[in-house]
Structures are given as structure tokens and as C-alpha cells.
Backbone as CSV, one residue per row, in Angstrom:
resi,resn,N_x,N_y,N_z,CA_x,CA_y,CA_z,C_x,C_y,C_z
1,MET,109.434,232.415,132.485,108.458,231.980,131.484,107.225,232.889,131.601
2,THR,107.099,233.831,130.696,106.057,234.835,130.807,104.855,234.576,129.916
3,ARG,104.925,233.621,129.028,103.793,233.329,128.158,103.301,231.911,128.394
4,PRO,102.022,231.657,128.162,101.518,230.286,128.307,101.869,229.431,127.090
5,TYR,102.041,228.151,127.324,102.343,227.183,126.264,101.389,225.996,126.372
6,ARG,100.146,226.246,126.796,99.207,225.157,127.052,98.981,224.289,125.830
7,SER,98.852,224.906,124.683,98.520,224.193,123.446,99.467,224.619,122.344
8,ALA,99.952,223.634,121.580,100.848,223.902,120.449,100.343,223.062,119.275
9,LEU,99.699,223.725,118.331,99.011,223.031,117.245,99.867,222.975,115.989
10,TYR,100.040,221.758,115.458,100.741,221.585,114.181,99.845,222.025,113.031
11,ILE,100.386,222.838,112.134,99.692,223.286,110.931,100.593,223.023,109.727
12,PRO,100.118,222.319,108.690,100.964,222.065,107.510,101.363,223.369,106.828
13,GLY,102.637,223.509,106.544,103.108,224.720,105.900,102.759,224.815,104.433
14,SER,102.181,223.755,103.890,101.880,223.699,102.455,100.432,224.054,102.132
15,LYS,99.614,224.307,103.168,98.176,224.475,102.937,97.716,225.877,103.330
16,PRO,97.562,226.770,102.344,97.170,228.156,102.641,95.882,228.256,103.447
17,ARG,94.919,227.408,103.168,93.648,227.475,103.878,93.829,227.184,105.367
18,ALA,94.622,226.158,105.672,94.883,225.823,107.070,95.703,226.919,107.750
19,LEU,96.651,227.486,107.026,97.473,228.556,107.574,96.629,229.790,107.880
20,ASP,95.642,230.046,107.051,94.759,231.179,107.295,93.832,230.904,108.474
21,LYS,93.287,229.699,108.536,92.384,229.335,109.631,93.078,229.432,110.983
22,ALA,94.368,229.147,110.996,95.115,229.165,112.255,95.129,230.542,112.901
23,ARG,94.912,231.582,112.108,94.906,232.947,112.644,93.789,233.156,113.660
24,GLY,92.763,232.355,113.594,91.631,232.528,114.494,91.471,231.430,115.519
25,LEU,92.424,230.528,115.621,92.306,229.418,116.554,92.851,229.775,117.931
26,ALA,92.250,229.198,118.961,92.627,229.487,120.344,93.793,228.615,120.779
27,THR,94.906,228.733,120.076,96.104,227.983,120.426,97.174,228.949,120.917
28,ASP,97.936,228.539,121.915,99.001,229.398,122.430,100.192,229.430,121.488
29,VAL,100.445,228.306,120.825,101.599,228.172,119.933,101.132,227.539,118.626
30,ILE,101.657,228.037,117.510,101.441,227.372,116.221,102.761,226.770,115.768
31,LEU,102.748,225.471,115.506,103.917,224.775,114.973,103.725,224.646,113.465
32,PHE,104.271,225.573,112.728,104.171,225.549,111.267,105.108,224.458,110.756
33,ASP,104.532,223.433,110.157,105.293,222.229,109.859,105.717,222.138,108.399
34,LEU,107.019,222.028,108.190,107.567,221.747,106.863,108.061,220.308,106.758
35,GLU,107.924,219.557,107.851,108.467,218.195,107.869,107.386,217.145,107.605
36,ASP,106.907,216.487,108.650,106.039,215.321,108.474,104.721,215.631,107.771
37,ALA,104.204,216.840,107.939,102.893,217.167,107.373,102.950,217.594,105.903
38,VAL,104.140,217.596,105.323,104.298,218.044,103.937,104.905,216.922,103.101
39,ALA,104.242,216.594,101.984,104.730,215.549,101.093,106.063,215.962,100.452
40,PRO,106.919,214.999,100.137,108.235,215.334,99.578,108.192,216.260,98.366
41,ASP,107.270,216.017,97.439,107.246,216.847,96.240,106.665,218.242,96.485
42,GLU,106.107,218.474,97.681,105.553,219.778,98.010,106.468,220.615,98.900
43,LYS,107.569,220.037,99.356,108.406,220.731,100.332,108.982,222.059,99.809
44,PRO,109.512,222.120,98.592,110.022,223.425,98.125,108.941,224.502,98.053
45,SER,107.770,224.149,97.540,106.703,225.142,97.429,106.134,225.490,98.802
46,ALA,106.190,224.549,99.745,105.685,224.823,101.091,106.474,225.940,101.759
47,ARG,107.783,225.981,101.516,108.602,227.061,102.078,108.095,228.419,101.613
48,VAL,107.805,228.498,100.326,107.340,229.758,99.741,105.969,230.130,100.296
49,THR,105.089,229.135,100.360,103.737,229.366,100.879,103.771,229.839,102.319
50,LEU,104.542,229.155,103.138,104.605,229.502,104.552,105.214,230.894,104.749
51,ALA,106.276,231.186,104.046,106.911,232.496,104.178,105.935,233.611,103.826
52,ALA,105.146,233.393,102.779,104.180,234.408,102.352,103.092,234.619,103.395
53,GLU,102.581,233.530,103.970,101.527,233.647,104.972,102.037,234.308,106.248
54,LEU,103.244,233.962,106.659,103.813,234.589,107.846,104.059,236.078,107.611
55,ALA,104.445,236.429,106.406,104.676,237.840,106.084,103.385,238.646,106.148
56,LYS,102.257,237.997,105.874,100.967,238.686,105.959,100.608,239.040,107.400
57,GLY,101.131,238.272,108.348,100.826,238.510,109.751,99.435,238.032,110.122
58,GLY,98.905,238.622,111.167,97.553,238.277,111.594,97.479,237.155,112.613
59,TYR,98.625,236.677,113.098,98.607,235.569,114.048,98.558,236.049,115.503
60,GLY,98.471,237.340,115.675,98.279,237.897,117.005,99.363,237.494,117.988
61,PRO,98.969,237.204,119.229,99.959,236.879,120.259,100.428,235.424,120.227
62,ARG,99.902,234.639,119.309,100.309,233.232,119.242,101.797,233.115,118.909
63,MET,102.484,232.232,119.590,103.891,232.015,119.269,103.990,231.255,117.961
64,ARG,104.888,231.690,117.082,105.032,231.094,115.761,106.362,230.349,115.679
65,ILE,106.286,229.021,115.614,107.486,228.191,115.524,107.446,227.418,114.206
66,VAL,108.530,227.445,113.465,108.609,226.725,112.195,109.431,225.455,112.377
67,ARG,108.793,224.303,112.135,109.545,223.044,112.167,110.077,222.753,110.781
68,ILE,111.392,222.692,110.656,112.032,222.402,109.382,112.308,220.900,109.270
69,ASN,112.757,220.482,108.110,113.219,219.116,107.944,114.620,218.979,108.539
70,GLY,115.004,217.766,108.866,116.315,217.529,109.452,117.435,217.988,108.536
71,LEU,118.524,218.436,109.128,119.647,218.913,108.325,120.345,217.783,107.584
72,ASP,120.023,216.544,107.925,120.589,215.402,107.207,119.720,214.982,106.017
73,THR,118.667,215.755,105.719,117.812,215.469,104.567,118.139,216.442,103.433
74,GLU,117.595,216.177,102.277,117.865,217.048,101.136,117.165,218.395,101.241
75,TRP,116.221,218.518,102.180,115.454,219.760,102.301,115.890,220.620,103.479
76,GLY,116.606,220.035,104.427,116.880,220.724,105.683,117.615,222.043,105.553
77,ALA,118.695,222.070,104.804,119.485,223.295,104.679,118.673,224.412,104.027
78,ASP,117.912,224.082,102.991,117.081,225.092,102.333,115.973,225.573,103.265
79,ASP,115.414,224.649,104.047,114.396,225.041,105.036,114.978,226.033,106.041
80,ALA,116.165,225.713,106.546,116.792,226.575,107.544,117.076,227.965,106.973
81,GLN,117.579,227.996,105.754,117.861,229.275,105.109,116.581,230.088,104.944
82,ALA,115.507,229.414,104.560,114.230,230.107,104.396,113.672,230.558,105.741
83,ALA,113.729,229.684,106.741,113.183,230.010,108.067,113.912,231.186,108.704
84,ALA,115.202,231.322,108.404,115.983,232.427,108.959,115.407,233.776,108.565
85,GLU,114.710,233.815,107.415,114.140,235.068,106.919,112.642,235.187,107.184
86,MET,112.031,234.159,107.735,110.586,234.172,107.956,110.207,234.989,109.187
87,GLU,108.969,235.470,109.195,108.430,236.204,110.340,107.945,235.206,111.393
88,CYS,108.899,234.544,112.017,108.562,233.555,113.047,109.366,233.833,114.305
89,ASP,108.953,233.185,115.397,109.586,233.427,116.692,110.705,232.450,117.008
90,ALA,110.688,231.278,116.370,111.695,230.264,116.657,111.679,229.208,115.561
91,VAL,112.736,228.397,115.530,112.863,227.300,114.564,112.996,225.999,115.335
92,LEU,112.222,225.008,114.927,112.209,223.695,115.582,112.929,222.680,114.710
93,LEU,113.953,222.065,115.267,114.750,221.073,114.535,114.346,219.663,114.958
94,PRO,113.996,218.797,114.005,113.628,217.420,114.370,114.843,216.564,114.709
95,LYS,114.573,215.491,115.448,115.560,214.452,115.740,116.900,215.004,116.207
96,VAL,116.851,215.824,117.237,118.078,216.346,117.829,118.682,215.264,118.712
97,ASN,119.914,214.888,118.411,120.578,213.824,119.150,121.606,214.324,120.155
98,GLY,122.050,215.566,119.969,123.043,216.117,120.872,123.254,217.587,120.595
99,PRO,124.050,218.252,121.431,124.262,219.690,121.261,124.914,220.064,119.944
100,GLY,125.624,219.147,119.325,126.233,219.439,118.029,125.195,219.761,116.969
101,ASP,124.035,219.117,117.057,122.954,219.421,116.113,122.479,220.863,116.281
102,LEU,122.475,221.330,117.516,122.054,222.704,117.775,123.118,223.705,117.343
103,ASP,124.381,223.319,117.433,125.444,224.177,116.904,125.207,224.436,115.417
104,ALA,124.853,223.376,114.704,124.664,223.495,113.255,123.485,224.391,112.912
105,ILE,122.331,224.157,113.544,121.146,224.934,113.174,121.243,226.370,113.682
106,SER,121.819,226.578,114.855,121.908,227.947,115.375,122.814,228.805,114.507
107,GLY,123.796,228.181,113.862,124.644,228.921,112.949,123.932,229.312,111.672
108,MET,122.865,228.581,111.341,122.107,228.848,110.119,120.958,229.816,110.359
109,VAL,120.491,229.898,111.597,119.421,230.851,111.960,119.895,231.660,113.172
110,PRO,120.934,232.453,113.006,121.593,233.093,114.157,120.740,234.081,114.925
111,ASP,119.698,234.588,114.315,118.875,235.601,114.978,117.599,235.039,115.600
112,LYS,117.451,233.726,115.602,116.230,233.119,116.133,116.559,232.059,117.182
113,PRO,115.728,231.965,118.214,115.882,230.864,119.166,115.603,229.528,118.481
114,VAL,116.135,228.475,119.062,115.977,227.132,118.508,115.216,226.260,119.502
115,TRP,114.347,225.424,118.972,113.669,224.395,119.752,114.115,223.034,119.225
116,ALA,114.085,222.032,120.085,114.567,220.697,119.727,113.468,219.659,119.843
117,MET,113.281,218.858,118.782,112.434,217.676,118.882,113.213,216.595,119.613
118,MET,112.659,216.155,120.733,113.284,215.085,121.516,112.552,213.792,121.185
119,GLU,113.101,213.029,120.262,112.359,211.892,119.726,113.238,210.701,119.360
120,SER,114.416,210.641,119.938,115.295,209.496,119.694,115.948,209.072,121.001
121,PRO,116.351,207.810,121.124,117.030,207.382,122.344,118.284,208.205,122.643
122,ARG,119.085,208.505,121.620,120.291,209.318,121.841,119.914,210.704,122.346
123,GLY,118.879,211.273,121.771,118.459,212.593,122.208,118.045,212.605,123.670
124,ILE,117.284,211.596,124.082,116.852,211.535,125.487,118.052,211.372,126.412
125,LEU,118.986,210.522,126.044,120.169,210.315,126.878,121.025,211.572,126.972
126,ASN,120.934,212.446,125.979,121.707,213.693,125.967,120.850,214.906,126.327
127,ALA,119.702,214.683,126.943,118.754,215.766,127.189,119.364,216.927,127.978
128,ALA,120.155,216.647,128.995,120.723,217.713,129.815,121.684,218.580,129.008
129,ALA,122.515,217.941,128.190,123.459,218.700,127.371,122.738,219.525,126.307
130,ILE,121.653,218.973,125.762,120.865,219.700,124.772,120.191,220.905,125.418
131,ALA,119.600,220.699,126.586,118.905,221.783,127.284,119.857,222.903,127.677
132,ALA,121.122,222.580,127.890,122.103,223.578,128.320,122.609,224.436,127.165
133,HIS,122.281,224.081,125.927,122.796,224.831,124.771,122.273,226.272,124.813
134,PRO,123.123,227.257,124.602,122.694,228.661,124.738,121.629,229.096,123.741
135,ALA,121.505,228.412,122.615,120.498,228.801,121.619,119.143,228.170,121.897
136,LEU,119.095,227.181,122.782,117.853,226.427,122.968,116.840,227.164,123.822
137,GLU,115.580,227.137,123.375,114.488,227.762,124.113,113.464,226.746,124.600
138,GLY,113.355,225.598,123.906,112.346,224.644,124.325,112.520,223.266,123.723
139,PHE,111.907,222.286,124.400,111.813,220.903,123.937,110.400,220.646,123.411
140,VAL,110.305,219.893,122.331,109.046,219.281,121.915,109.301,217.779,121.878
141,ILE,108.575,217.032,122.686,108.816,215.588,122.749,108.051,214.895,121.627
142,GLY,108.759,214.143,120.831,108.151,213.398,119.727,107.889,211.969,120.167
143,THR,106.772,211.752,120.838,106.516,210.448,121.441,106.287,209.343,120.410
144,ASN,105.745,209.665,119.253,105.530,208.626,118.240,106.848,208.057,117.731
145,ASP,107.762,208.941,117.346,109.066,208.482,116.861,109.854,207.798,117.959
146,LEU,109.752,208.333,119.161,110.489,207.737,120.272,109.991,206.327,120.553
147,ALA,108.678,206.142,120.584,108.120,204.805,120.820,108.545,203.831,119.729
148,LYS,108.583,204.320,118.497,109.016,203.466,117.374,110.462,203.008,117.569
149,ASP,111.328,203.952,117.900,112.743,203.610,118.058,112.984,202.710,119.260
150,LEU,112.183,202.889,120.293,112.347,202.063,121.493,111.713,200.685,121.338
151,GLY,110.802,200.560,120.384,110.106,199.293,120.200,109.064,199.027,121.257
152,THR,108.515,200.105,121.834,107.529,199.938,122.897,106.131,199.708,122.326
153,ARG,105.251,199.188,123.156,103.840,199.071,122.810,103.088,200.262,123.375
154,THR,102.058,200.674,122.679,101.266,201.813,123.110,100.247,201.372,124.152
155,THR,100.319,201.985,125.325,99.347,201.729,126.387,98.820,203.071,126.890
156,PRO,97.597,203.102,127.418,97.021,204.372,127.846,97.860,205.126,128.875
157,ASP,98.582,204.389,129.726,99.356,205.066,130.770,100.745,205.504,130.302
158,ARG,101.124,205.111,129.093,102.430,205.463,128.514,103.589,205.065,129.426
159,ALA,103.415,204.005,130.184,104.430,203.625,131.174,105.804,203.416,130.553
160,ALA,105.852,202.891,129.345,107.139,202.633,128.705,107.903,203.912,128.389
161,LEU,107.216,205.056,128.393,107.861,206.329,128.073,108.114,207.199,129.301
162,TRP,107.733,206.728,130.468,107.857,207.573,131.657,109.286,208.072,131.868
163,THR,110.251,207.182,131.744,111.640,207.581,131.968,112.054,208.675,131.003
164,ALA,111.688,208.515,129.728,112.047,209.515,128.723,111.348,210.842,128.992
165,LEU,110.059,210.788,129.299,109.310,212.008,129.554,109.877,212.766,130.755
166,GLN,110.128,212.046,131.818,110.613,212.689,133.029,112.054,213.172,132.881
167,THR,112.842,212.467,132.072,114.211,212.927,131.793,114.182,214.276,131.089
168,CYS,113.264,214.430,130.146,113.143,215.704,129.439,112.688,216.815,130.377
169,VAL,111.745,216.512,131.261,111.289,217.525,132.215,112.429,217.923,133.153
170,LEU,113.172,216.948,133.645,114.299,217.251,134.528,115.312,218.156,133.842
171,ALA,115.654,217.825,132.593,116.638,218.617,131.859,116.120,220.022,131.592
172,ALA,114.844,220.103,131.222,114.253,221.409,130.933,114.235,222.291,132.174
173,ARG,113.840,221.732,133.297,113.774,222.517,134.517,115.170,222.895,135.024
174,ALA,116.140,222.017,134.818,117.499,222.314,135.264,118.086,223.499,134.510
175,HIS,117.625,223.711,133.276,118.227,224.750,132.445,117.241,225.827,132.005
176,GLY,116.038,225.814,132.580,115.111,226.901,132.352,114.535,226.994,130.955
177,VAL,114.262,225.849,130.337,113.648,225.867,129.011,112.251,225.246,129.075
178,VAL,111.462,225.510,128.037,110.088,225.019,127.956,110.101,223.549,127.546
179,VAL,109.100,222.788,127.980,108.975,221.393,127.547,107.514,221.094,127.228
180,LEU,107.274,220.657,125.990,105.932,220.335,125.515,105.801,218.843,125.284
181,ASP,104.708,218.285,125.744,104.438,216.857,125.614,104.112,216.502,124.170
182,GLY,104.227,215.217,123.843,103.946,214.734,122.497,102.464,214.739,122.171
183,VAL,102.150,214.391,120.935,100.771,214.444,120.453,99.970,213.232,120.933
184,TYR,98.650,213.421,120.925,97.716,212.326,121.185,97.031,212.030,119.858
185,ASN,97.242,210.829,119.346,96.873,210.528,117.966,95.365,210.395,117.714
186,ALA,94.634,209.921,118.701,93.190,209.682,118.519,92.435,210.988,118.776
187,PHE,92.400,211.857,117.771,91.914,213.214,118.005,90.418,213.295,118.310
188,LYS,89.675,212.218,118.092,88.254,212.212,118.429,87.986,211.650,119.825
189,ASP,89.020,211.144,120.477,88.890,210.538,121.803,89.159,211.600,122.865
190,GLU,88.117,212.306,123.281,88.283,213.409,124.227,88.701,212.916,125.612
191,GLU,88.137,211.788,126.033,88.473,211.259,127.351,89.945,210.860,127.424
192,GLY,90.419,210.199,126.361,91.823,209.793,126.331,92.757,210.986,126.266
193,LEU,92.375,211.986,125.481,93.189,213.193,125.385,93.289,213.884,126.735
194,ARG,92.158,214.020,127.413,92.174,214.691,128.709,93.074,213.939,129.691
195,ALA,92.977,212.628,129.705,93.800,211.831,130.628,95.282,212.020,130.334
196,GLU,95.638,212.051,129.031,97.055,212.199,128.690,97.539,213.621,128.971
197,CYS,96.687,214.612,128.746,97.047,215.986,129.108,97.277,216.102,130.614
198,GLU,96.400,215.489,131.396,96.544,215.544,132.846,97.822,214.852,133.298
199,GLN,98.153,213.745,132.651,99.396,213.058,132.993,100.599,213.956,132.683
200,GLY,100.616,214.548,131.500,101.714,215.426,131.132,101.831,216.617,132.064
201,ARG,100.695,217.209,132.406,100.689,218.328,133.354,101.260,217.903,134.699
202,ASP,100.828,216.740,135.182,101.289,216.267,136.485,102.769,215.908,136.463
203,PHE,103.283,215.513,135.303,104.715,215.245,135.158,105.520,216.543,135.162
204,GLY,104.871,217.666,134.882,105.570,218.943,134.872,105.681,219.597,133.512
205,MET,105.014,219.044,132.492,105.049,219.638,131.159,104.367,221.010,131.163
206,ASP,104.803,221.864,130.242,104.198,223.188,130.112,102.962,223.177,129.224
207,GLY,102.833,222.173,128.375,101.690,222.105,127.477,101.747,220.865,126.617
208,LYS,100.821,220.803,125.661,100.640,219.615,124.830,100.698,219.997,123.356
209,THR,101.450,219.241,122.565,101.400,219.412,121.123,100.170,218.674,120.592
210,LEU,99.530,219.272,119.581,98.230,218.800,119.114,98.219,218.661,117.597
211,ILE,97.359,217.757,117.114,97.283,217.513,115.675,95.976,217.972,115.060
212,HIS,95.022,218.433,115.897,93.719,218.830,115.366,93.130,219.943,116.244
213,PRO,92.489,220.947,115.606,91.899,222.039,116.386,90.883,221.572,117.431
214,ALA,90.252,220.430,117.205,89.274,219.924,118.167,89.909,219.589,119.514
215,GLN,91.230,219.473,119.557,91.914,219.141,120.804,92.269,220.369,121.648
216,LEU,92.069,221.547,121.093,92.536,222.767,121.751,91.847,223.038,123.083
217,GLU,90.549,222.906,123.113,89.800,223.268,124.315,90.253,222.469,125.526
218,ILE,90.448,221.173,125.335,90.850,220.321,126.456,92.255,220.661,126.918
219,ALA,93.185,220.798,125.985,94.562,221.112,126.370,94.640,222.458,127.086
220,ASN,93.935,223.441,126.564,93.957,224.762,127.190,93.396,224.718,128.605
221,ALA,92.366,223.920,128.807,91.766,223.821,130.136,92.669,223.081,131.112
222,VAL,93.228,221.966,130.676,94.024,221.129,131.580,95.308,221.833,132.021
223,PHE,95.944,222.550,131.101,97.228,223.171,131.422,97.093,224.591,131.988
224,ALA,95.871,224.990,132.287,95.639,226.282,132.952,95.328,226.051,134.425
225,PRO,95.693,226.980,135.288,95.298,226.850,136.694,93.773,226.897,136.822
226,THR,93.228,226.062,137.696,91.789,226.089,137.941,91.440,227.273,138.852
227,GLU,90.155,227.592,138.927,89.723,228.665,139.824,90.089,228.347,141.268
228,ALA,89.960,227.071,141.617,90.302,226.669,142.986,91.790,226.849,143.253
229,GLU,92.623,226.542,142.266,94.070,226.694,142.430,94.457,228.168,142.541
230,VAL,93.803,229.008,141.748,94.078,230.445,141.820,93.646,231.002,143.170
231,ASP,92.474,230.570,143.642,91.988,231.028,144.943,92.931,230.603,146.061
232,LEU,93.373,229.354,146.027,94.290,228.861,147.053,95.608,229.631,147.012
233,ALA,96.107,229.895,145.806,97.370,230.621,145.669,97.271,232.001,146.315
234,ARG,96.164,232.681,146.072,95.983,234.013,146.666,95.936,233.941,148.188
235,ARG,95.207,232.951,148.695,95.077,232.828,150.151,96.409,232.443,150.792
236,GLN,97.196,231.612,150.097,98.507,231.236,150.633,99.434,232.446,150.724
237,ILE,99.424,233.262,149.677,100.285,234.453,149.670,99.861,235.424,150.768
238,GLU,98.564,235.656,150.892,98.059,236.577,151.908,98.405,236.076,153.319
239,ALA,98.199,234.784,153.538,98.475,234.225,154.871,99.962,234.274,155.192
240,TYR,100.782,233.976,154.231,102.232,233.973,154.451,102.738,235.392,154.716
241,ASP,102.252,236.346,153.908,102.665,237.737,154.124,102.259,238.212,155.515
242,ALA,101.072,237.805,155.951,100.607,238.182,157.291,101.478,237.542,158.363
243,ALA,101.851,236.295,158.145,102.700,235.594,159.114,104.074,236.257,159.221
244,ILE,104.646,236.611,158.082,105.949,237.266,158.075,105.872,238.601,158.811
245,ALA,104.780,239.339,158.591,104.608,240.634,159.261,104.540,240.476,160.776
246,GLU,104.096,239.298,161.206,104.004,239.025,162.644,105.262,238.358,163.185
247,GLY,106.271,238.213,162.333,107.525,237.613,162.767,107.554,236.109,162.715
248,GLN,106.592,235.505,162.024,106.542,234.051,161.888,107.150,233.620,160.544
249,ALA,107.675,232.413,160.482,108.314,231.927,159.267,107.372,231.110,158.390
250,VAL,106.247,230.652,158.968,105.301,229.828,158.222,103.882,230.276,158.534
251,ALA,102.971,229.898,157.649,101.552,230.152,157.862,100.811,228.837,157.743
252,VAL,99.513,228.873,158.027,98.673,227.684,157.880,97.453,228.072,157.064
253,VAL,97.192,227.318,155.994,96.026,227.532,155.144,95.344,226.188,154.924
254,ASP,94.079,226.116,155.211,93.309,224.875,155.054,93.955,223.716,155.798
255,GLY,94.522,224.023,156.953,95.113,222.984,157.774,96.468,222.493,157.315
256,LYS,97.082,223.207,156.366,98.392,222.787,155.849,99.398,223.913,156.003
257,ILE,100.635,223.506,156.306,101.726,224.462,156.456,102.015,225.141,155.113
258,VAL,102.244,226.444,155.158,102.646,227.209,153.980,103.998,227.852,154.277
259,GLU,105.010,227.433,153.530,106.350,227.983,153.668,106.697,228.775,152.404
260,ASN,107.921,229.292,152.379,108.360,230.112,151.253,108.247,229.383,149.918
261,LEU,108.565,228.084,149.920,108.517,227.331,148.655,107.089,227.236,148.130
262,HIS,106.114,227.135,149.037,104.718,227.091,148.610,104.291,228.442,148.039
263,VAL,104.815,229.502,148.591,104.479,230.839,148.119,105.068,231.067,146.724
264,ALA,106.271,230.550,146.498,106.870,230.670,145.163,105.990,229.980,144.129
265,THR,105.483,228.790,144.468,104.573,228.081,143.567,103.279,228.855,143.378
266,ALA,102.777,229.433,144.449,101.544,230.211,144.375,101.712,231.427,143.470
267,ARG,102.839,232.110,143.594,103.081,233.275,142.735,103.196,232.857,141.271
268,ALA,103.798,231.711,141.021,103.901,231.212,139.651,102.522,230.875,139.094
269,THR,101.661,230.330,139.932,100.291,230.013,139.516,99.544,231.274,139.117
270,LEU,99.649,232.311,139.916,98.969,233.570,139.611,99.546,234.212,138.355
271,ALA,100.858,234.133,138.189,101.489,234.716,136.999,101.021,234.002,135.734
272,LYS,100.876,232.690,135.832,100.405,231.930,134.684,98.959,232.281,134.361
273,ALA,98.134,232.371,135.374,96.724,232.736,135.159,96.610,234.111,134.533
274,GLU,97.434,235.036,134.983,97.410,236.389,134.425,97.875,236.399,132.970
275,ALA,98.903,235.618,132.676,99.423,235.547,131.297,98.377,234.953,130.364
276,ILE,97.652,233.947,130.835,96.587,233.339,130.019,95.479,234.344,129.764
277,ALA,95.079,235.070,130.811,94.021,236.069,130.662,94.430,237.153,129.672
278,GLU,95.685,237.557,129.734,96.173,238.588,128.821,96.180,238.079,127.382
279,LEU,96.619,236.830,127.199,96.664,236.246,125.861,95.255,236.130,125.284
280,GLU,94.314,235.670,126.086,92.968,235.432,125.600,92.190,236.718,125.359
281,SER,92.650,237.819,125.955,91.972,239.095,125.741,92.563,239.879,124.569
282,ALA,93.680,239.389,124.040,94.364,240.124,122.962,93.600,239.978,121.641
């Protein structure tokens, strides 16, 4: 994983002004949406609008993912056909229930990686098989739809979704794909957003999907290594390398044992910090 995925902002594919504004936003990923953010009577024209804006370019190093409508809808097949020709990095399919759904979409966009919305009970139960699909590059967890289907109540700790969230992280890590947490609906609640970002980060998520540009700063900060974490990572690597040079198998930093597994984590921390710095300087 060489690029950061701290923030993934949904942008309606039907709104030229929003699509243009996205070119200057500090988001790692843009989720160009042809599904929920576009009214039914605007969906055909949204394809044309989005294709034209993507062809103009100007999105810099931001990852460009197009979310199409489900293939079981009247718009899905046309969306997929259009997305196959768009200047985007990947296609996101909603409501993926199993690897068969990925077989269908990958055949329609053969030259692009596929991402899966994990937002149904069947999808969560099949997470490992979905993550193992050769066309899959990442998960986006749809917590709103998932909560609806499960019949759960919304609580700040999201306890009712822990099993689903952690199942997706386990599947993603087992098969080397990206996993992005669901949206936080109260976009003016900075304290709540930060808490949910921290929870997702601590669960092992790579980043947070967002519904408003005002959420970008918090997500980018929470999912980036802190200065203290970067400093510790450097000191762990230096101490371990010194220990190995002296014929020792472990080192001690700040009173704690440092073994090879800690060094692997430290190197990943530094690589992530470097990737963020490179992205932000582009």
C-alpha cells in the first residue's frame, strides 16, 4: 500500500460546480458518486457530466473512484459501460453480496480495479471470499445501509457494528486490500467525527469516507502518523539495527522490548508518513 487513504470524499457526479471544487480539496480519494447522491431523473446526464469533468483532468494525485449504481438497477449496466471509458482509477460497486457480483462488474470494466461497498449482511458474511477476488482493490463499508438491514440502533460507540467492521478489516488484511470506514452523518459535529475516526483507525481501517469537505481536516489528521509516532518509529529502527549489529535479537526503547515485528510496524509508519508528505507536496 503505497498511497494514503486517510480521507475519501463523496462528490455528486451530477454537479459540475462540486466536481470542479474537488480539484482543490485536501482529500486523498474522491468518490465520484452516480448512485445515492444523484436523483433518478439525473442519472443519465450525470454520466455525461462526470465523464467530461474527469476528461478535463486537474485532480492531481487524488485517487479517482467512480461509484456506479447497482447492476440490478436500470442504470447499473449503463453506468459500468460509461465508467469503463472514464479517466478514473477504479470502479466502486454498491451492495456487493458475494464474489459473483465482482465477476459481473470486472467483466464490464476489465481494465480497471474494482472496489466493493460492504453494506449488507450477506456481504459481511462473505467478506473473505469478496476480498480474495482477483479484481478487488478495496472495501468501502456502508454503515448506514448495514445498520438499516441489521435493524440496529445508532449509538456513539457503534457497538452493534463492531463484528461487521472487524470482519471487514480481517478479510481486507488477509488478502491485502484497502478498507475504508463508513461515513459520519453529523458533518457539523467535529468531536463526534474525531471519536469515530479514532475508533476506525484503532480497528485497523485505512481511512474514513466523508460526506462534506469540512470533515477532511479531522480525518486526515487522525489517520496520519503523529510526530511522536514517527519519532518512535525512527528510534525503534535505529535501536534494533544497532542491536542486530551487536549480535542481539532484540532492542529496548523507552523501557519496552523491540523485536522484528515492531520494526516492521515502524517501517510501515515511516512509509505512510513519507507517502502523505509526497501527496501533500504534489
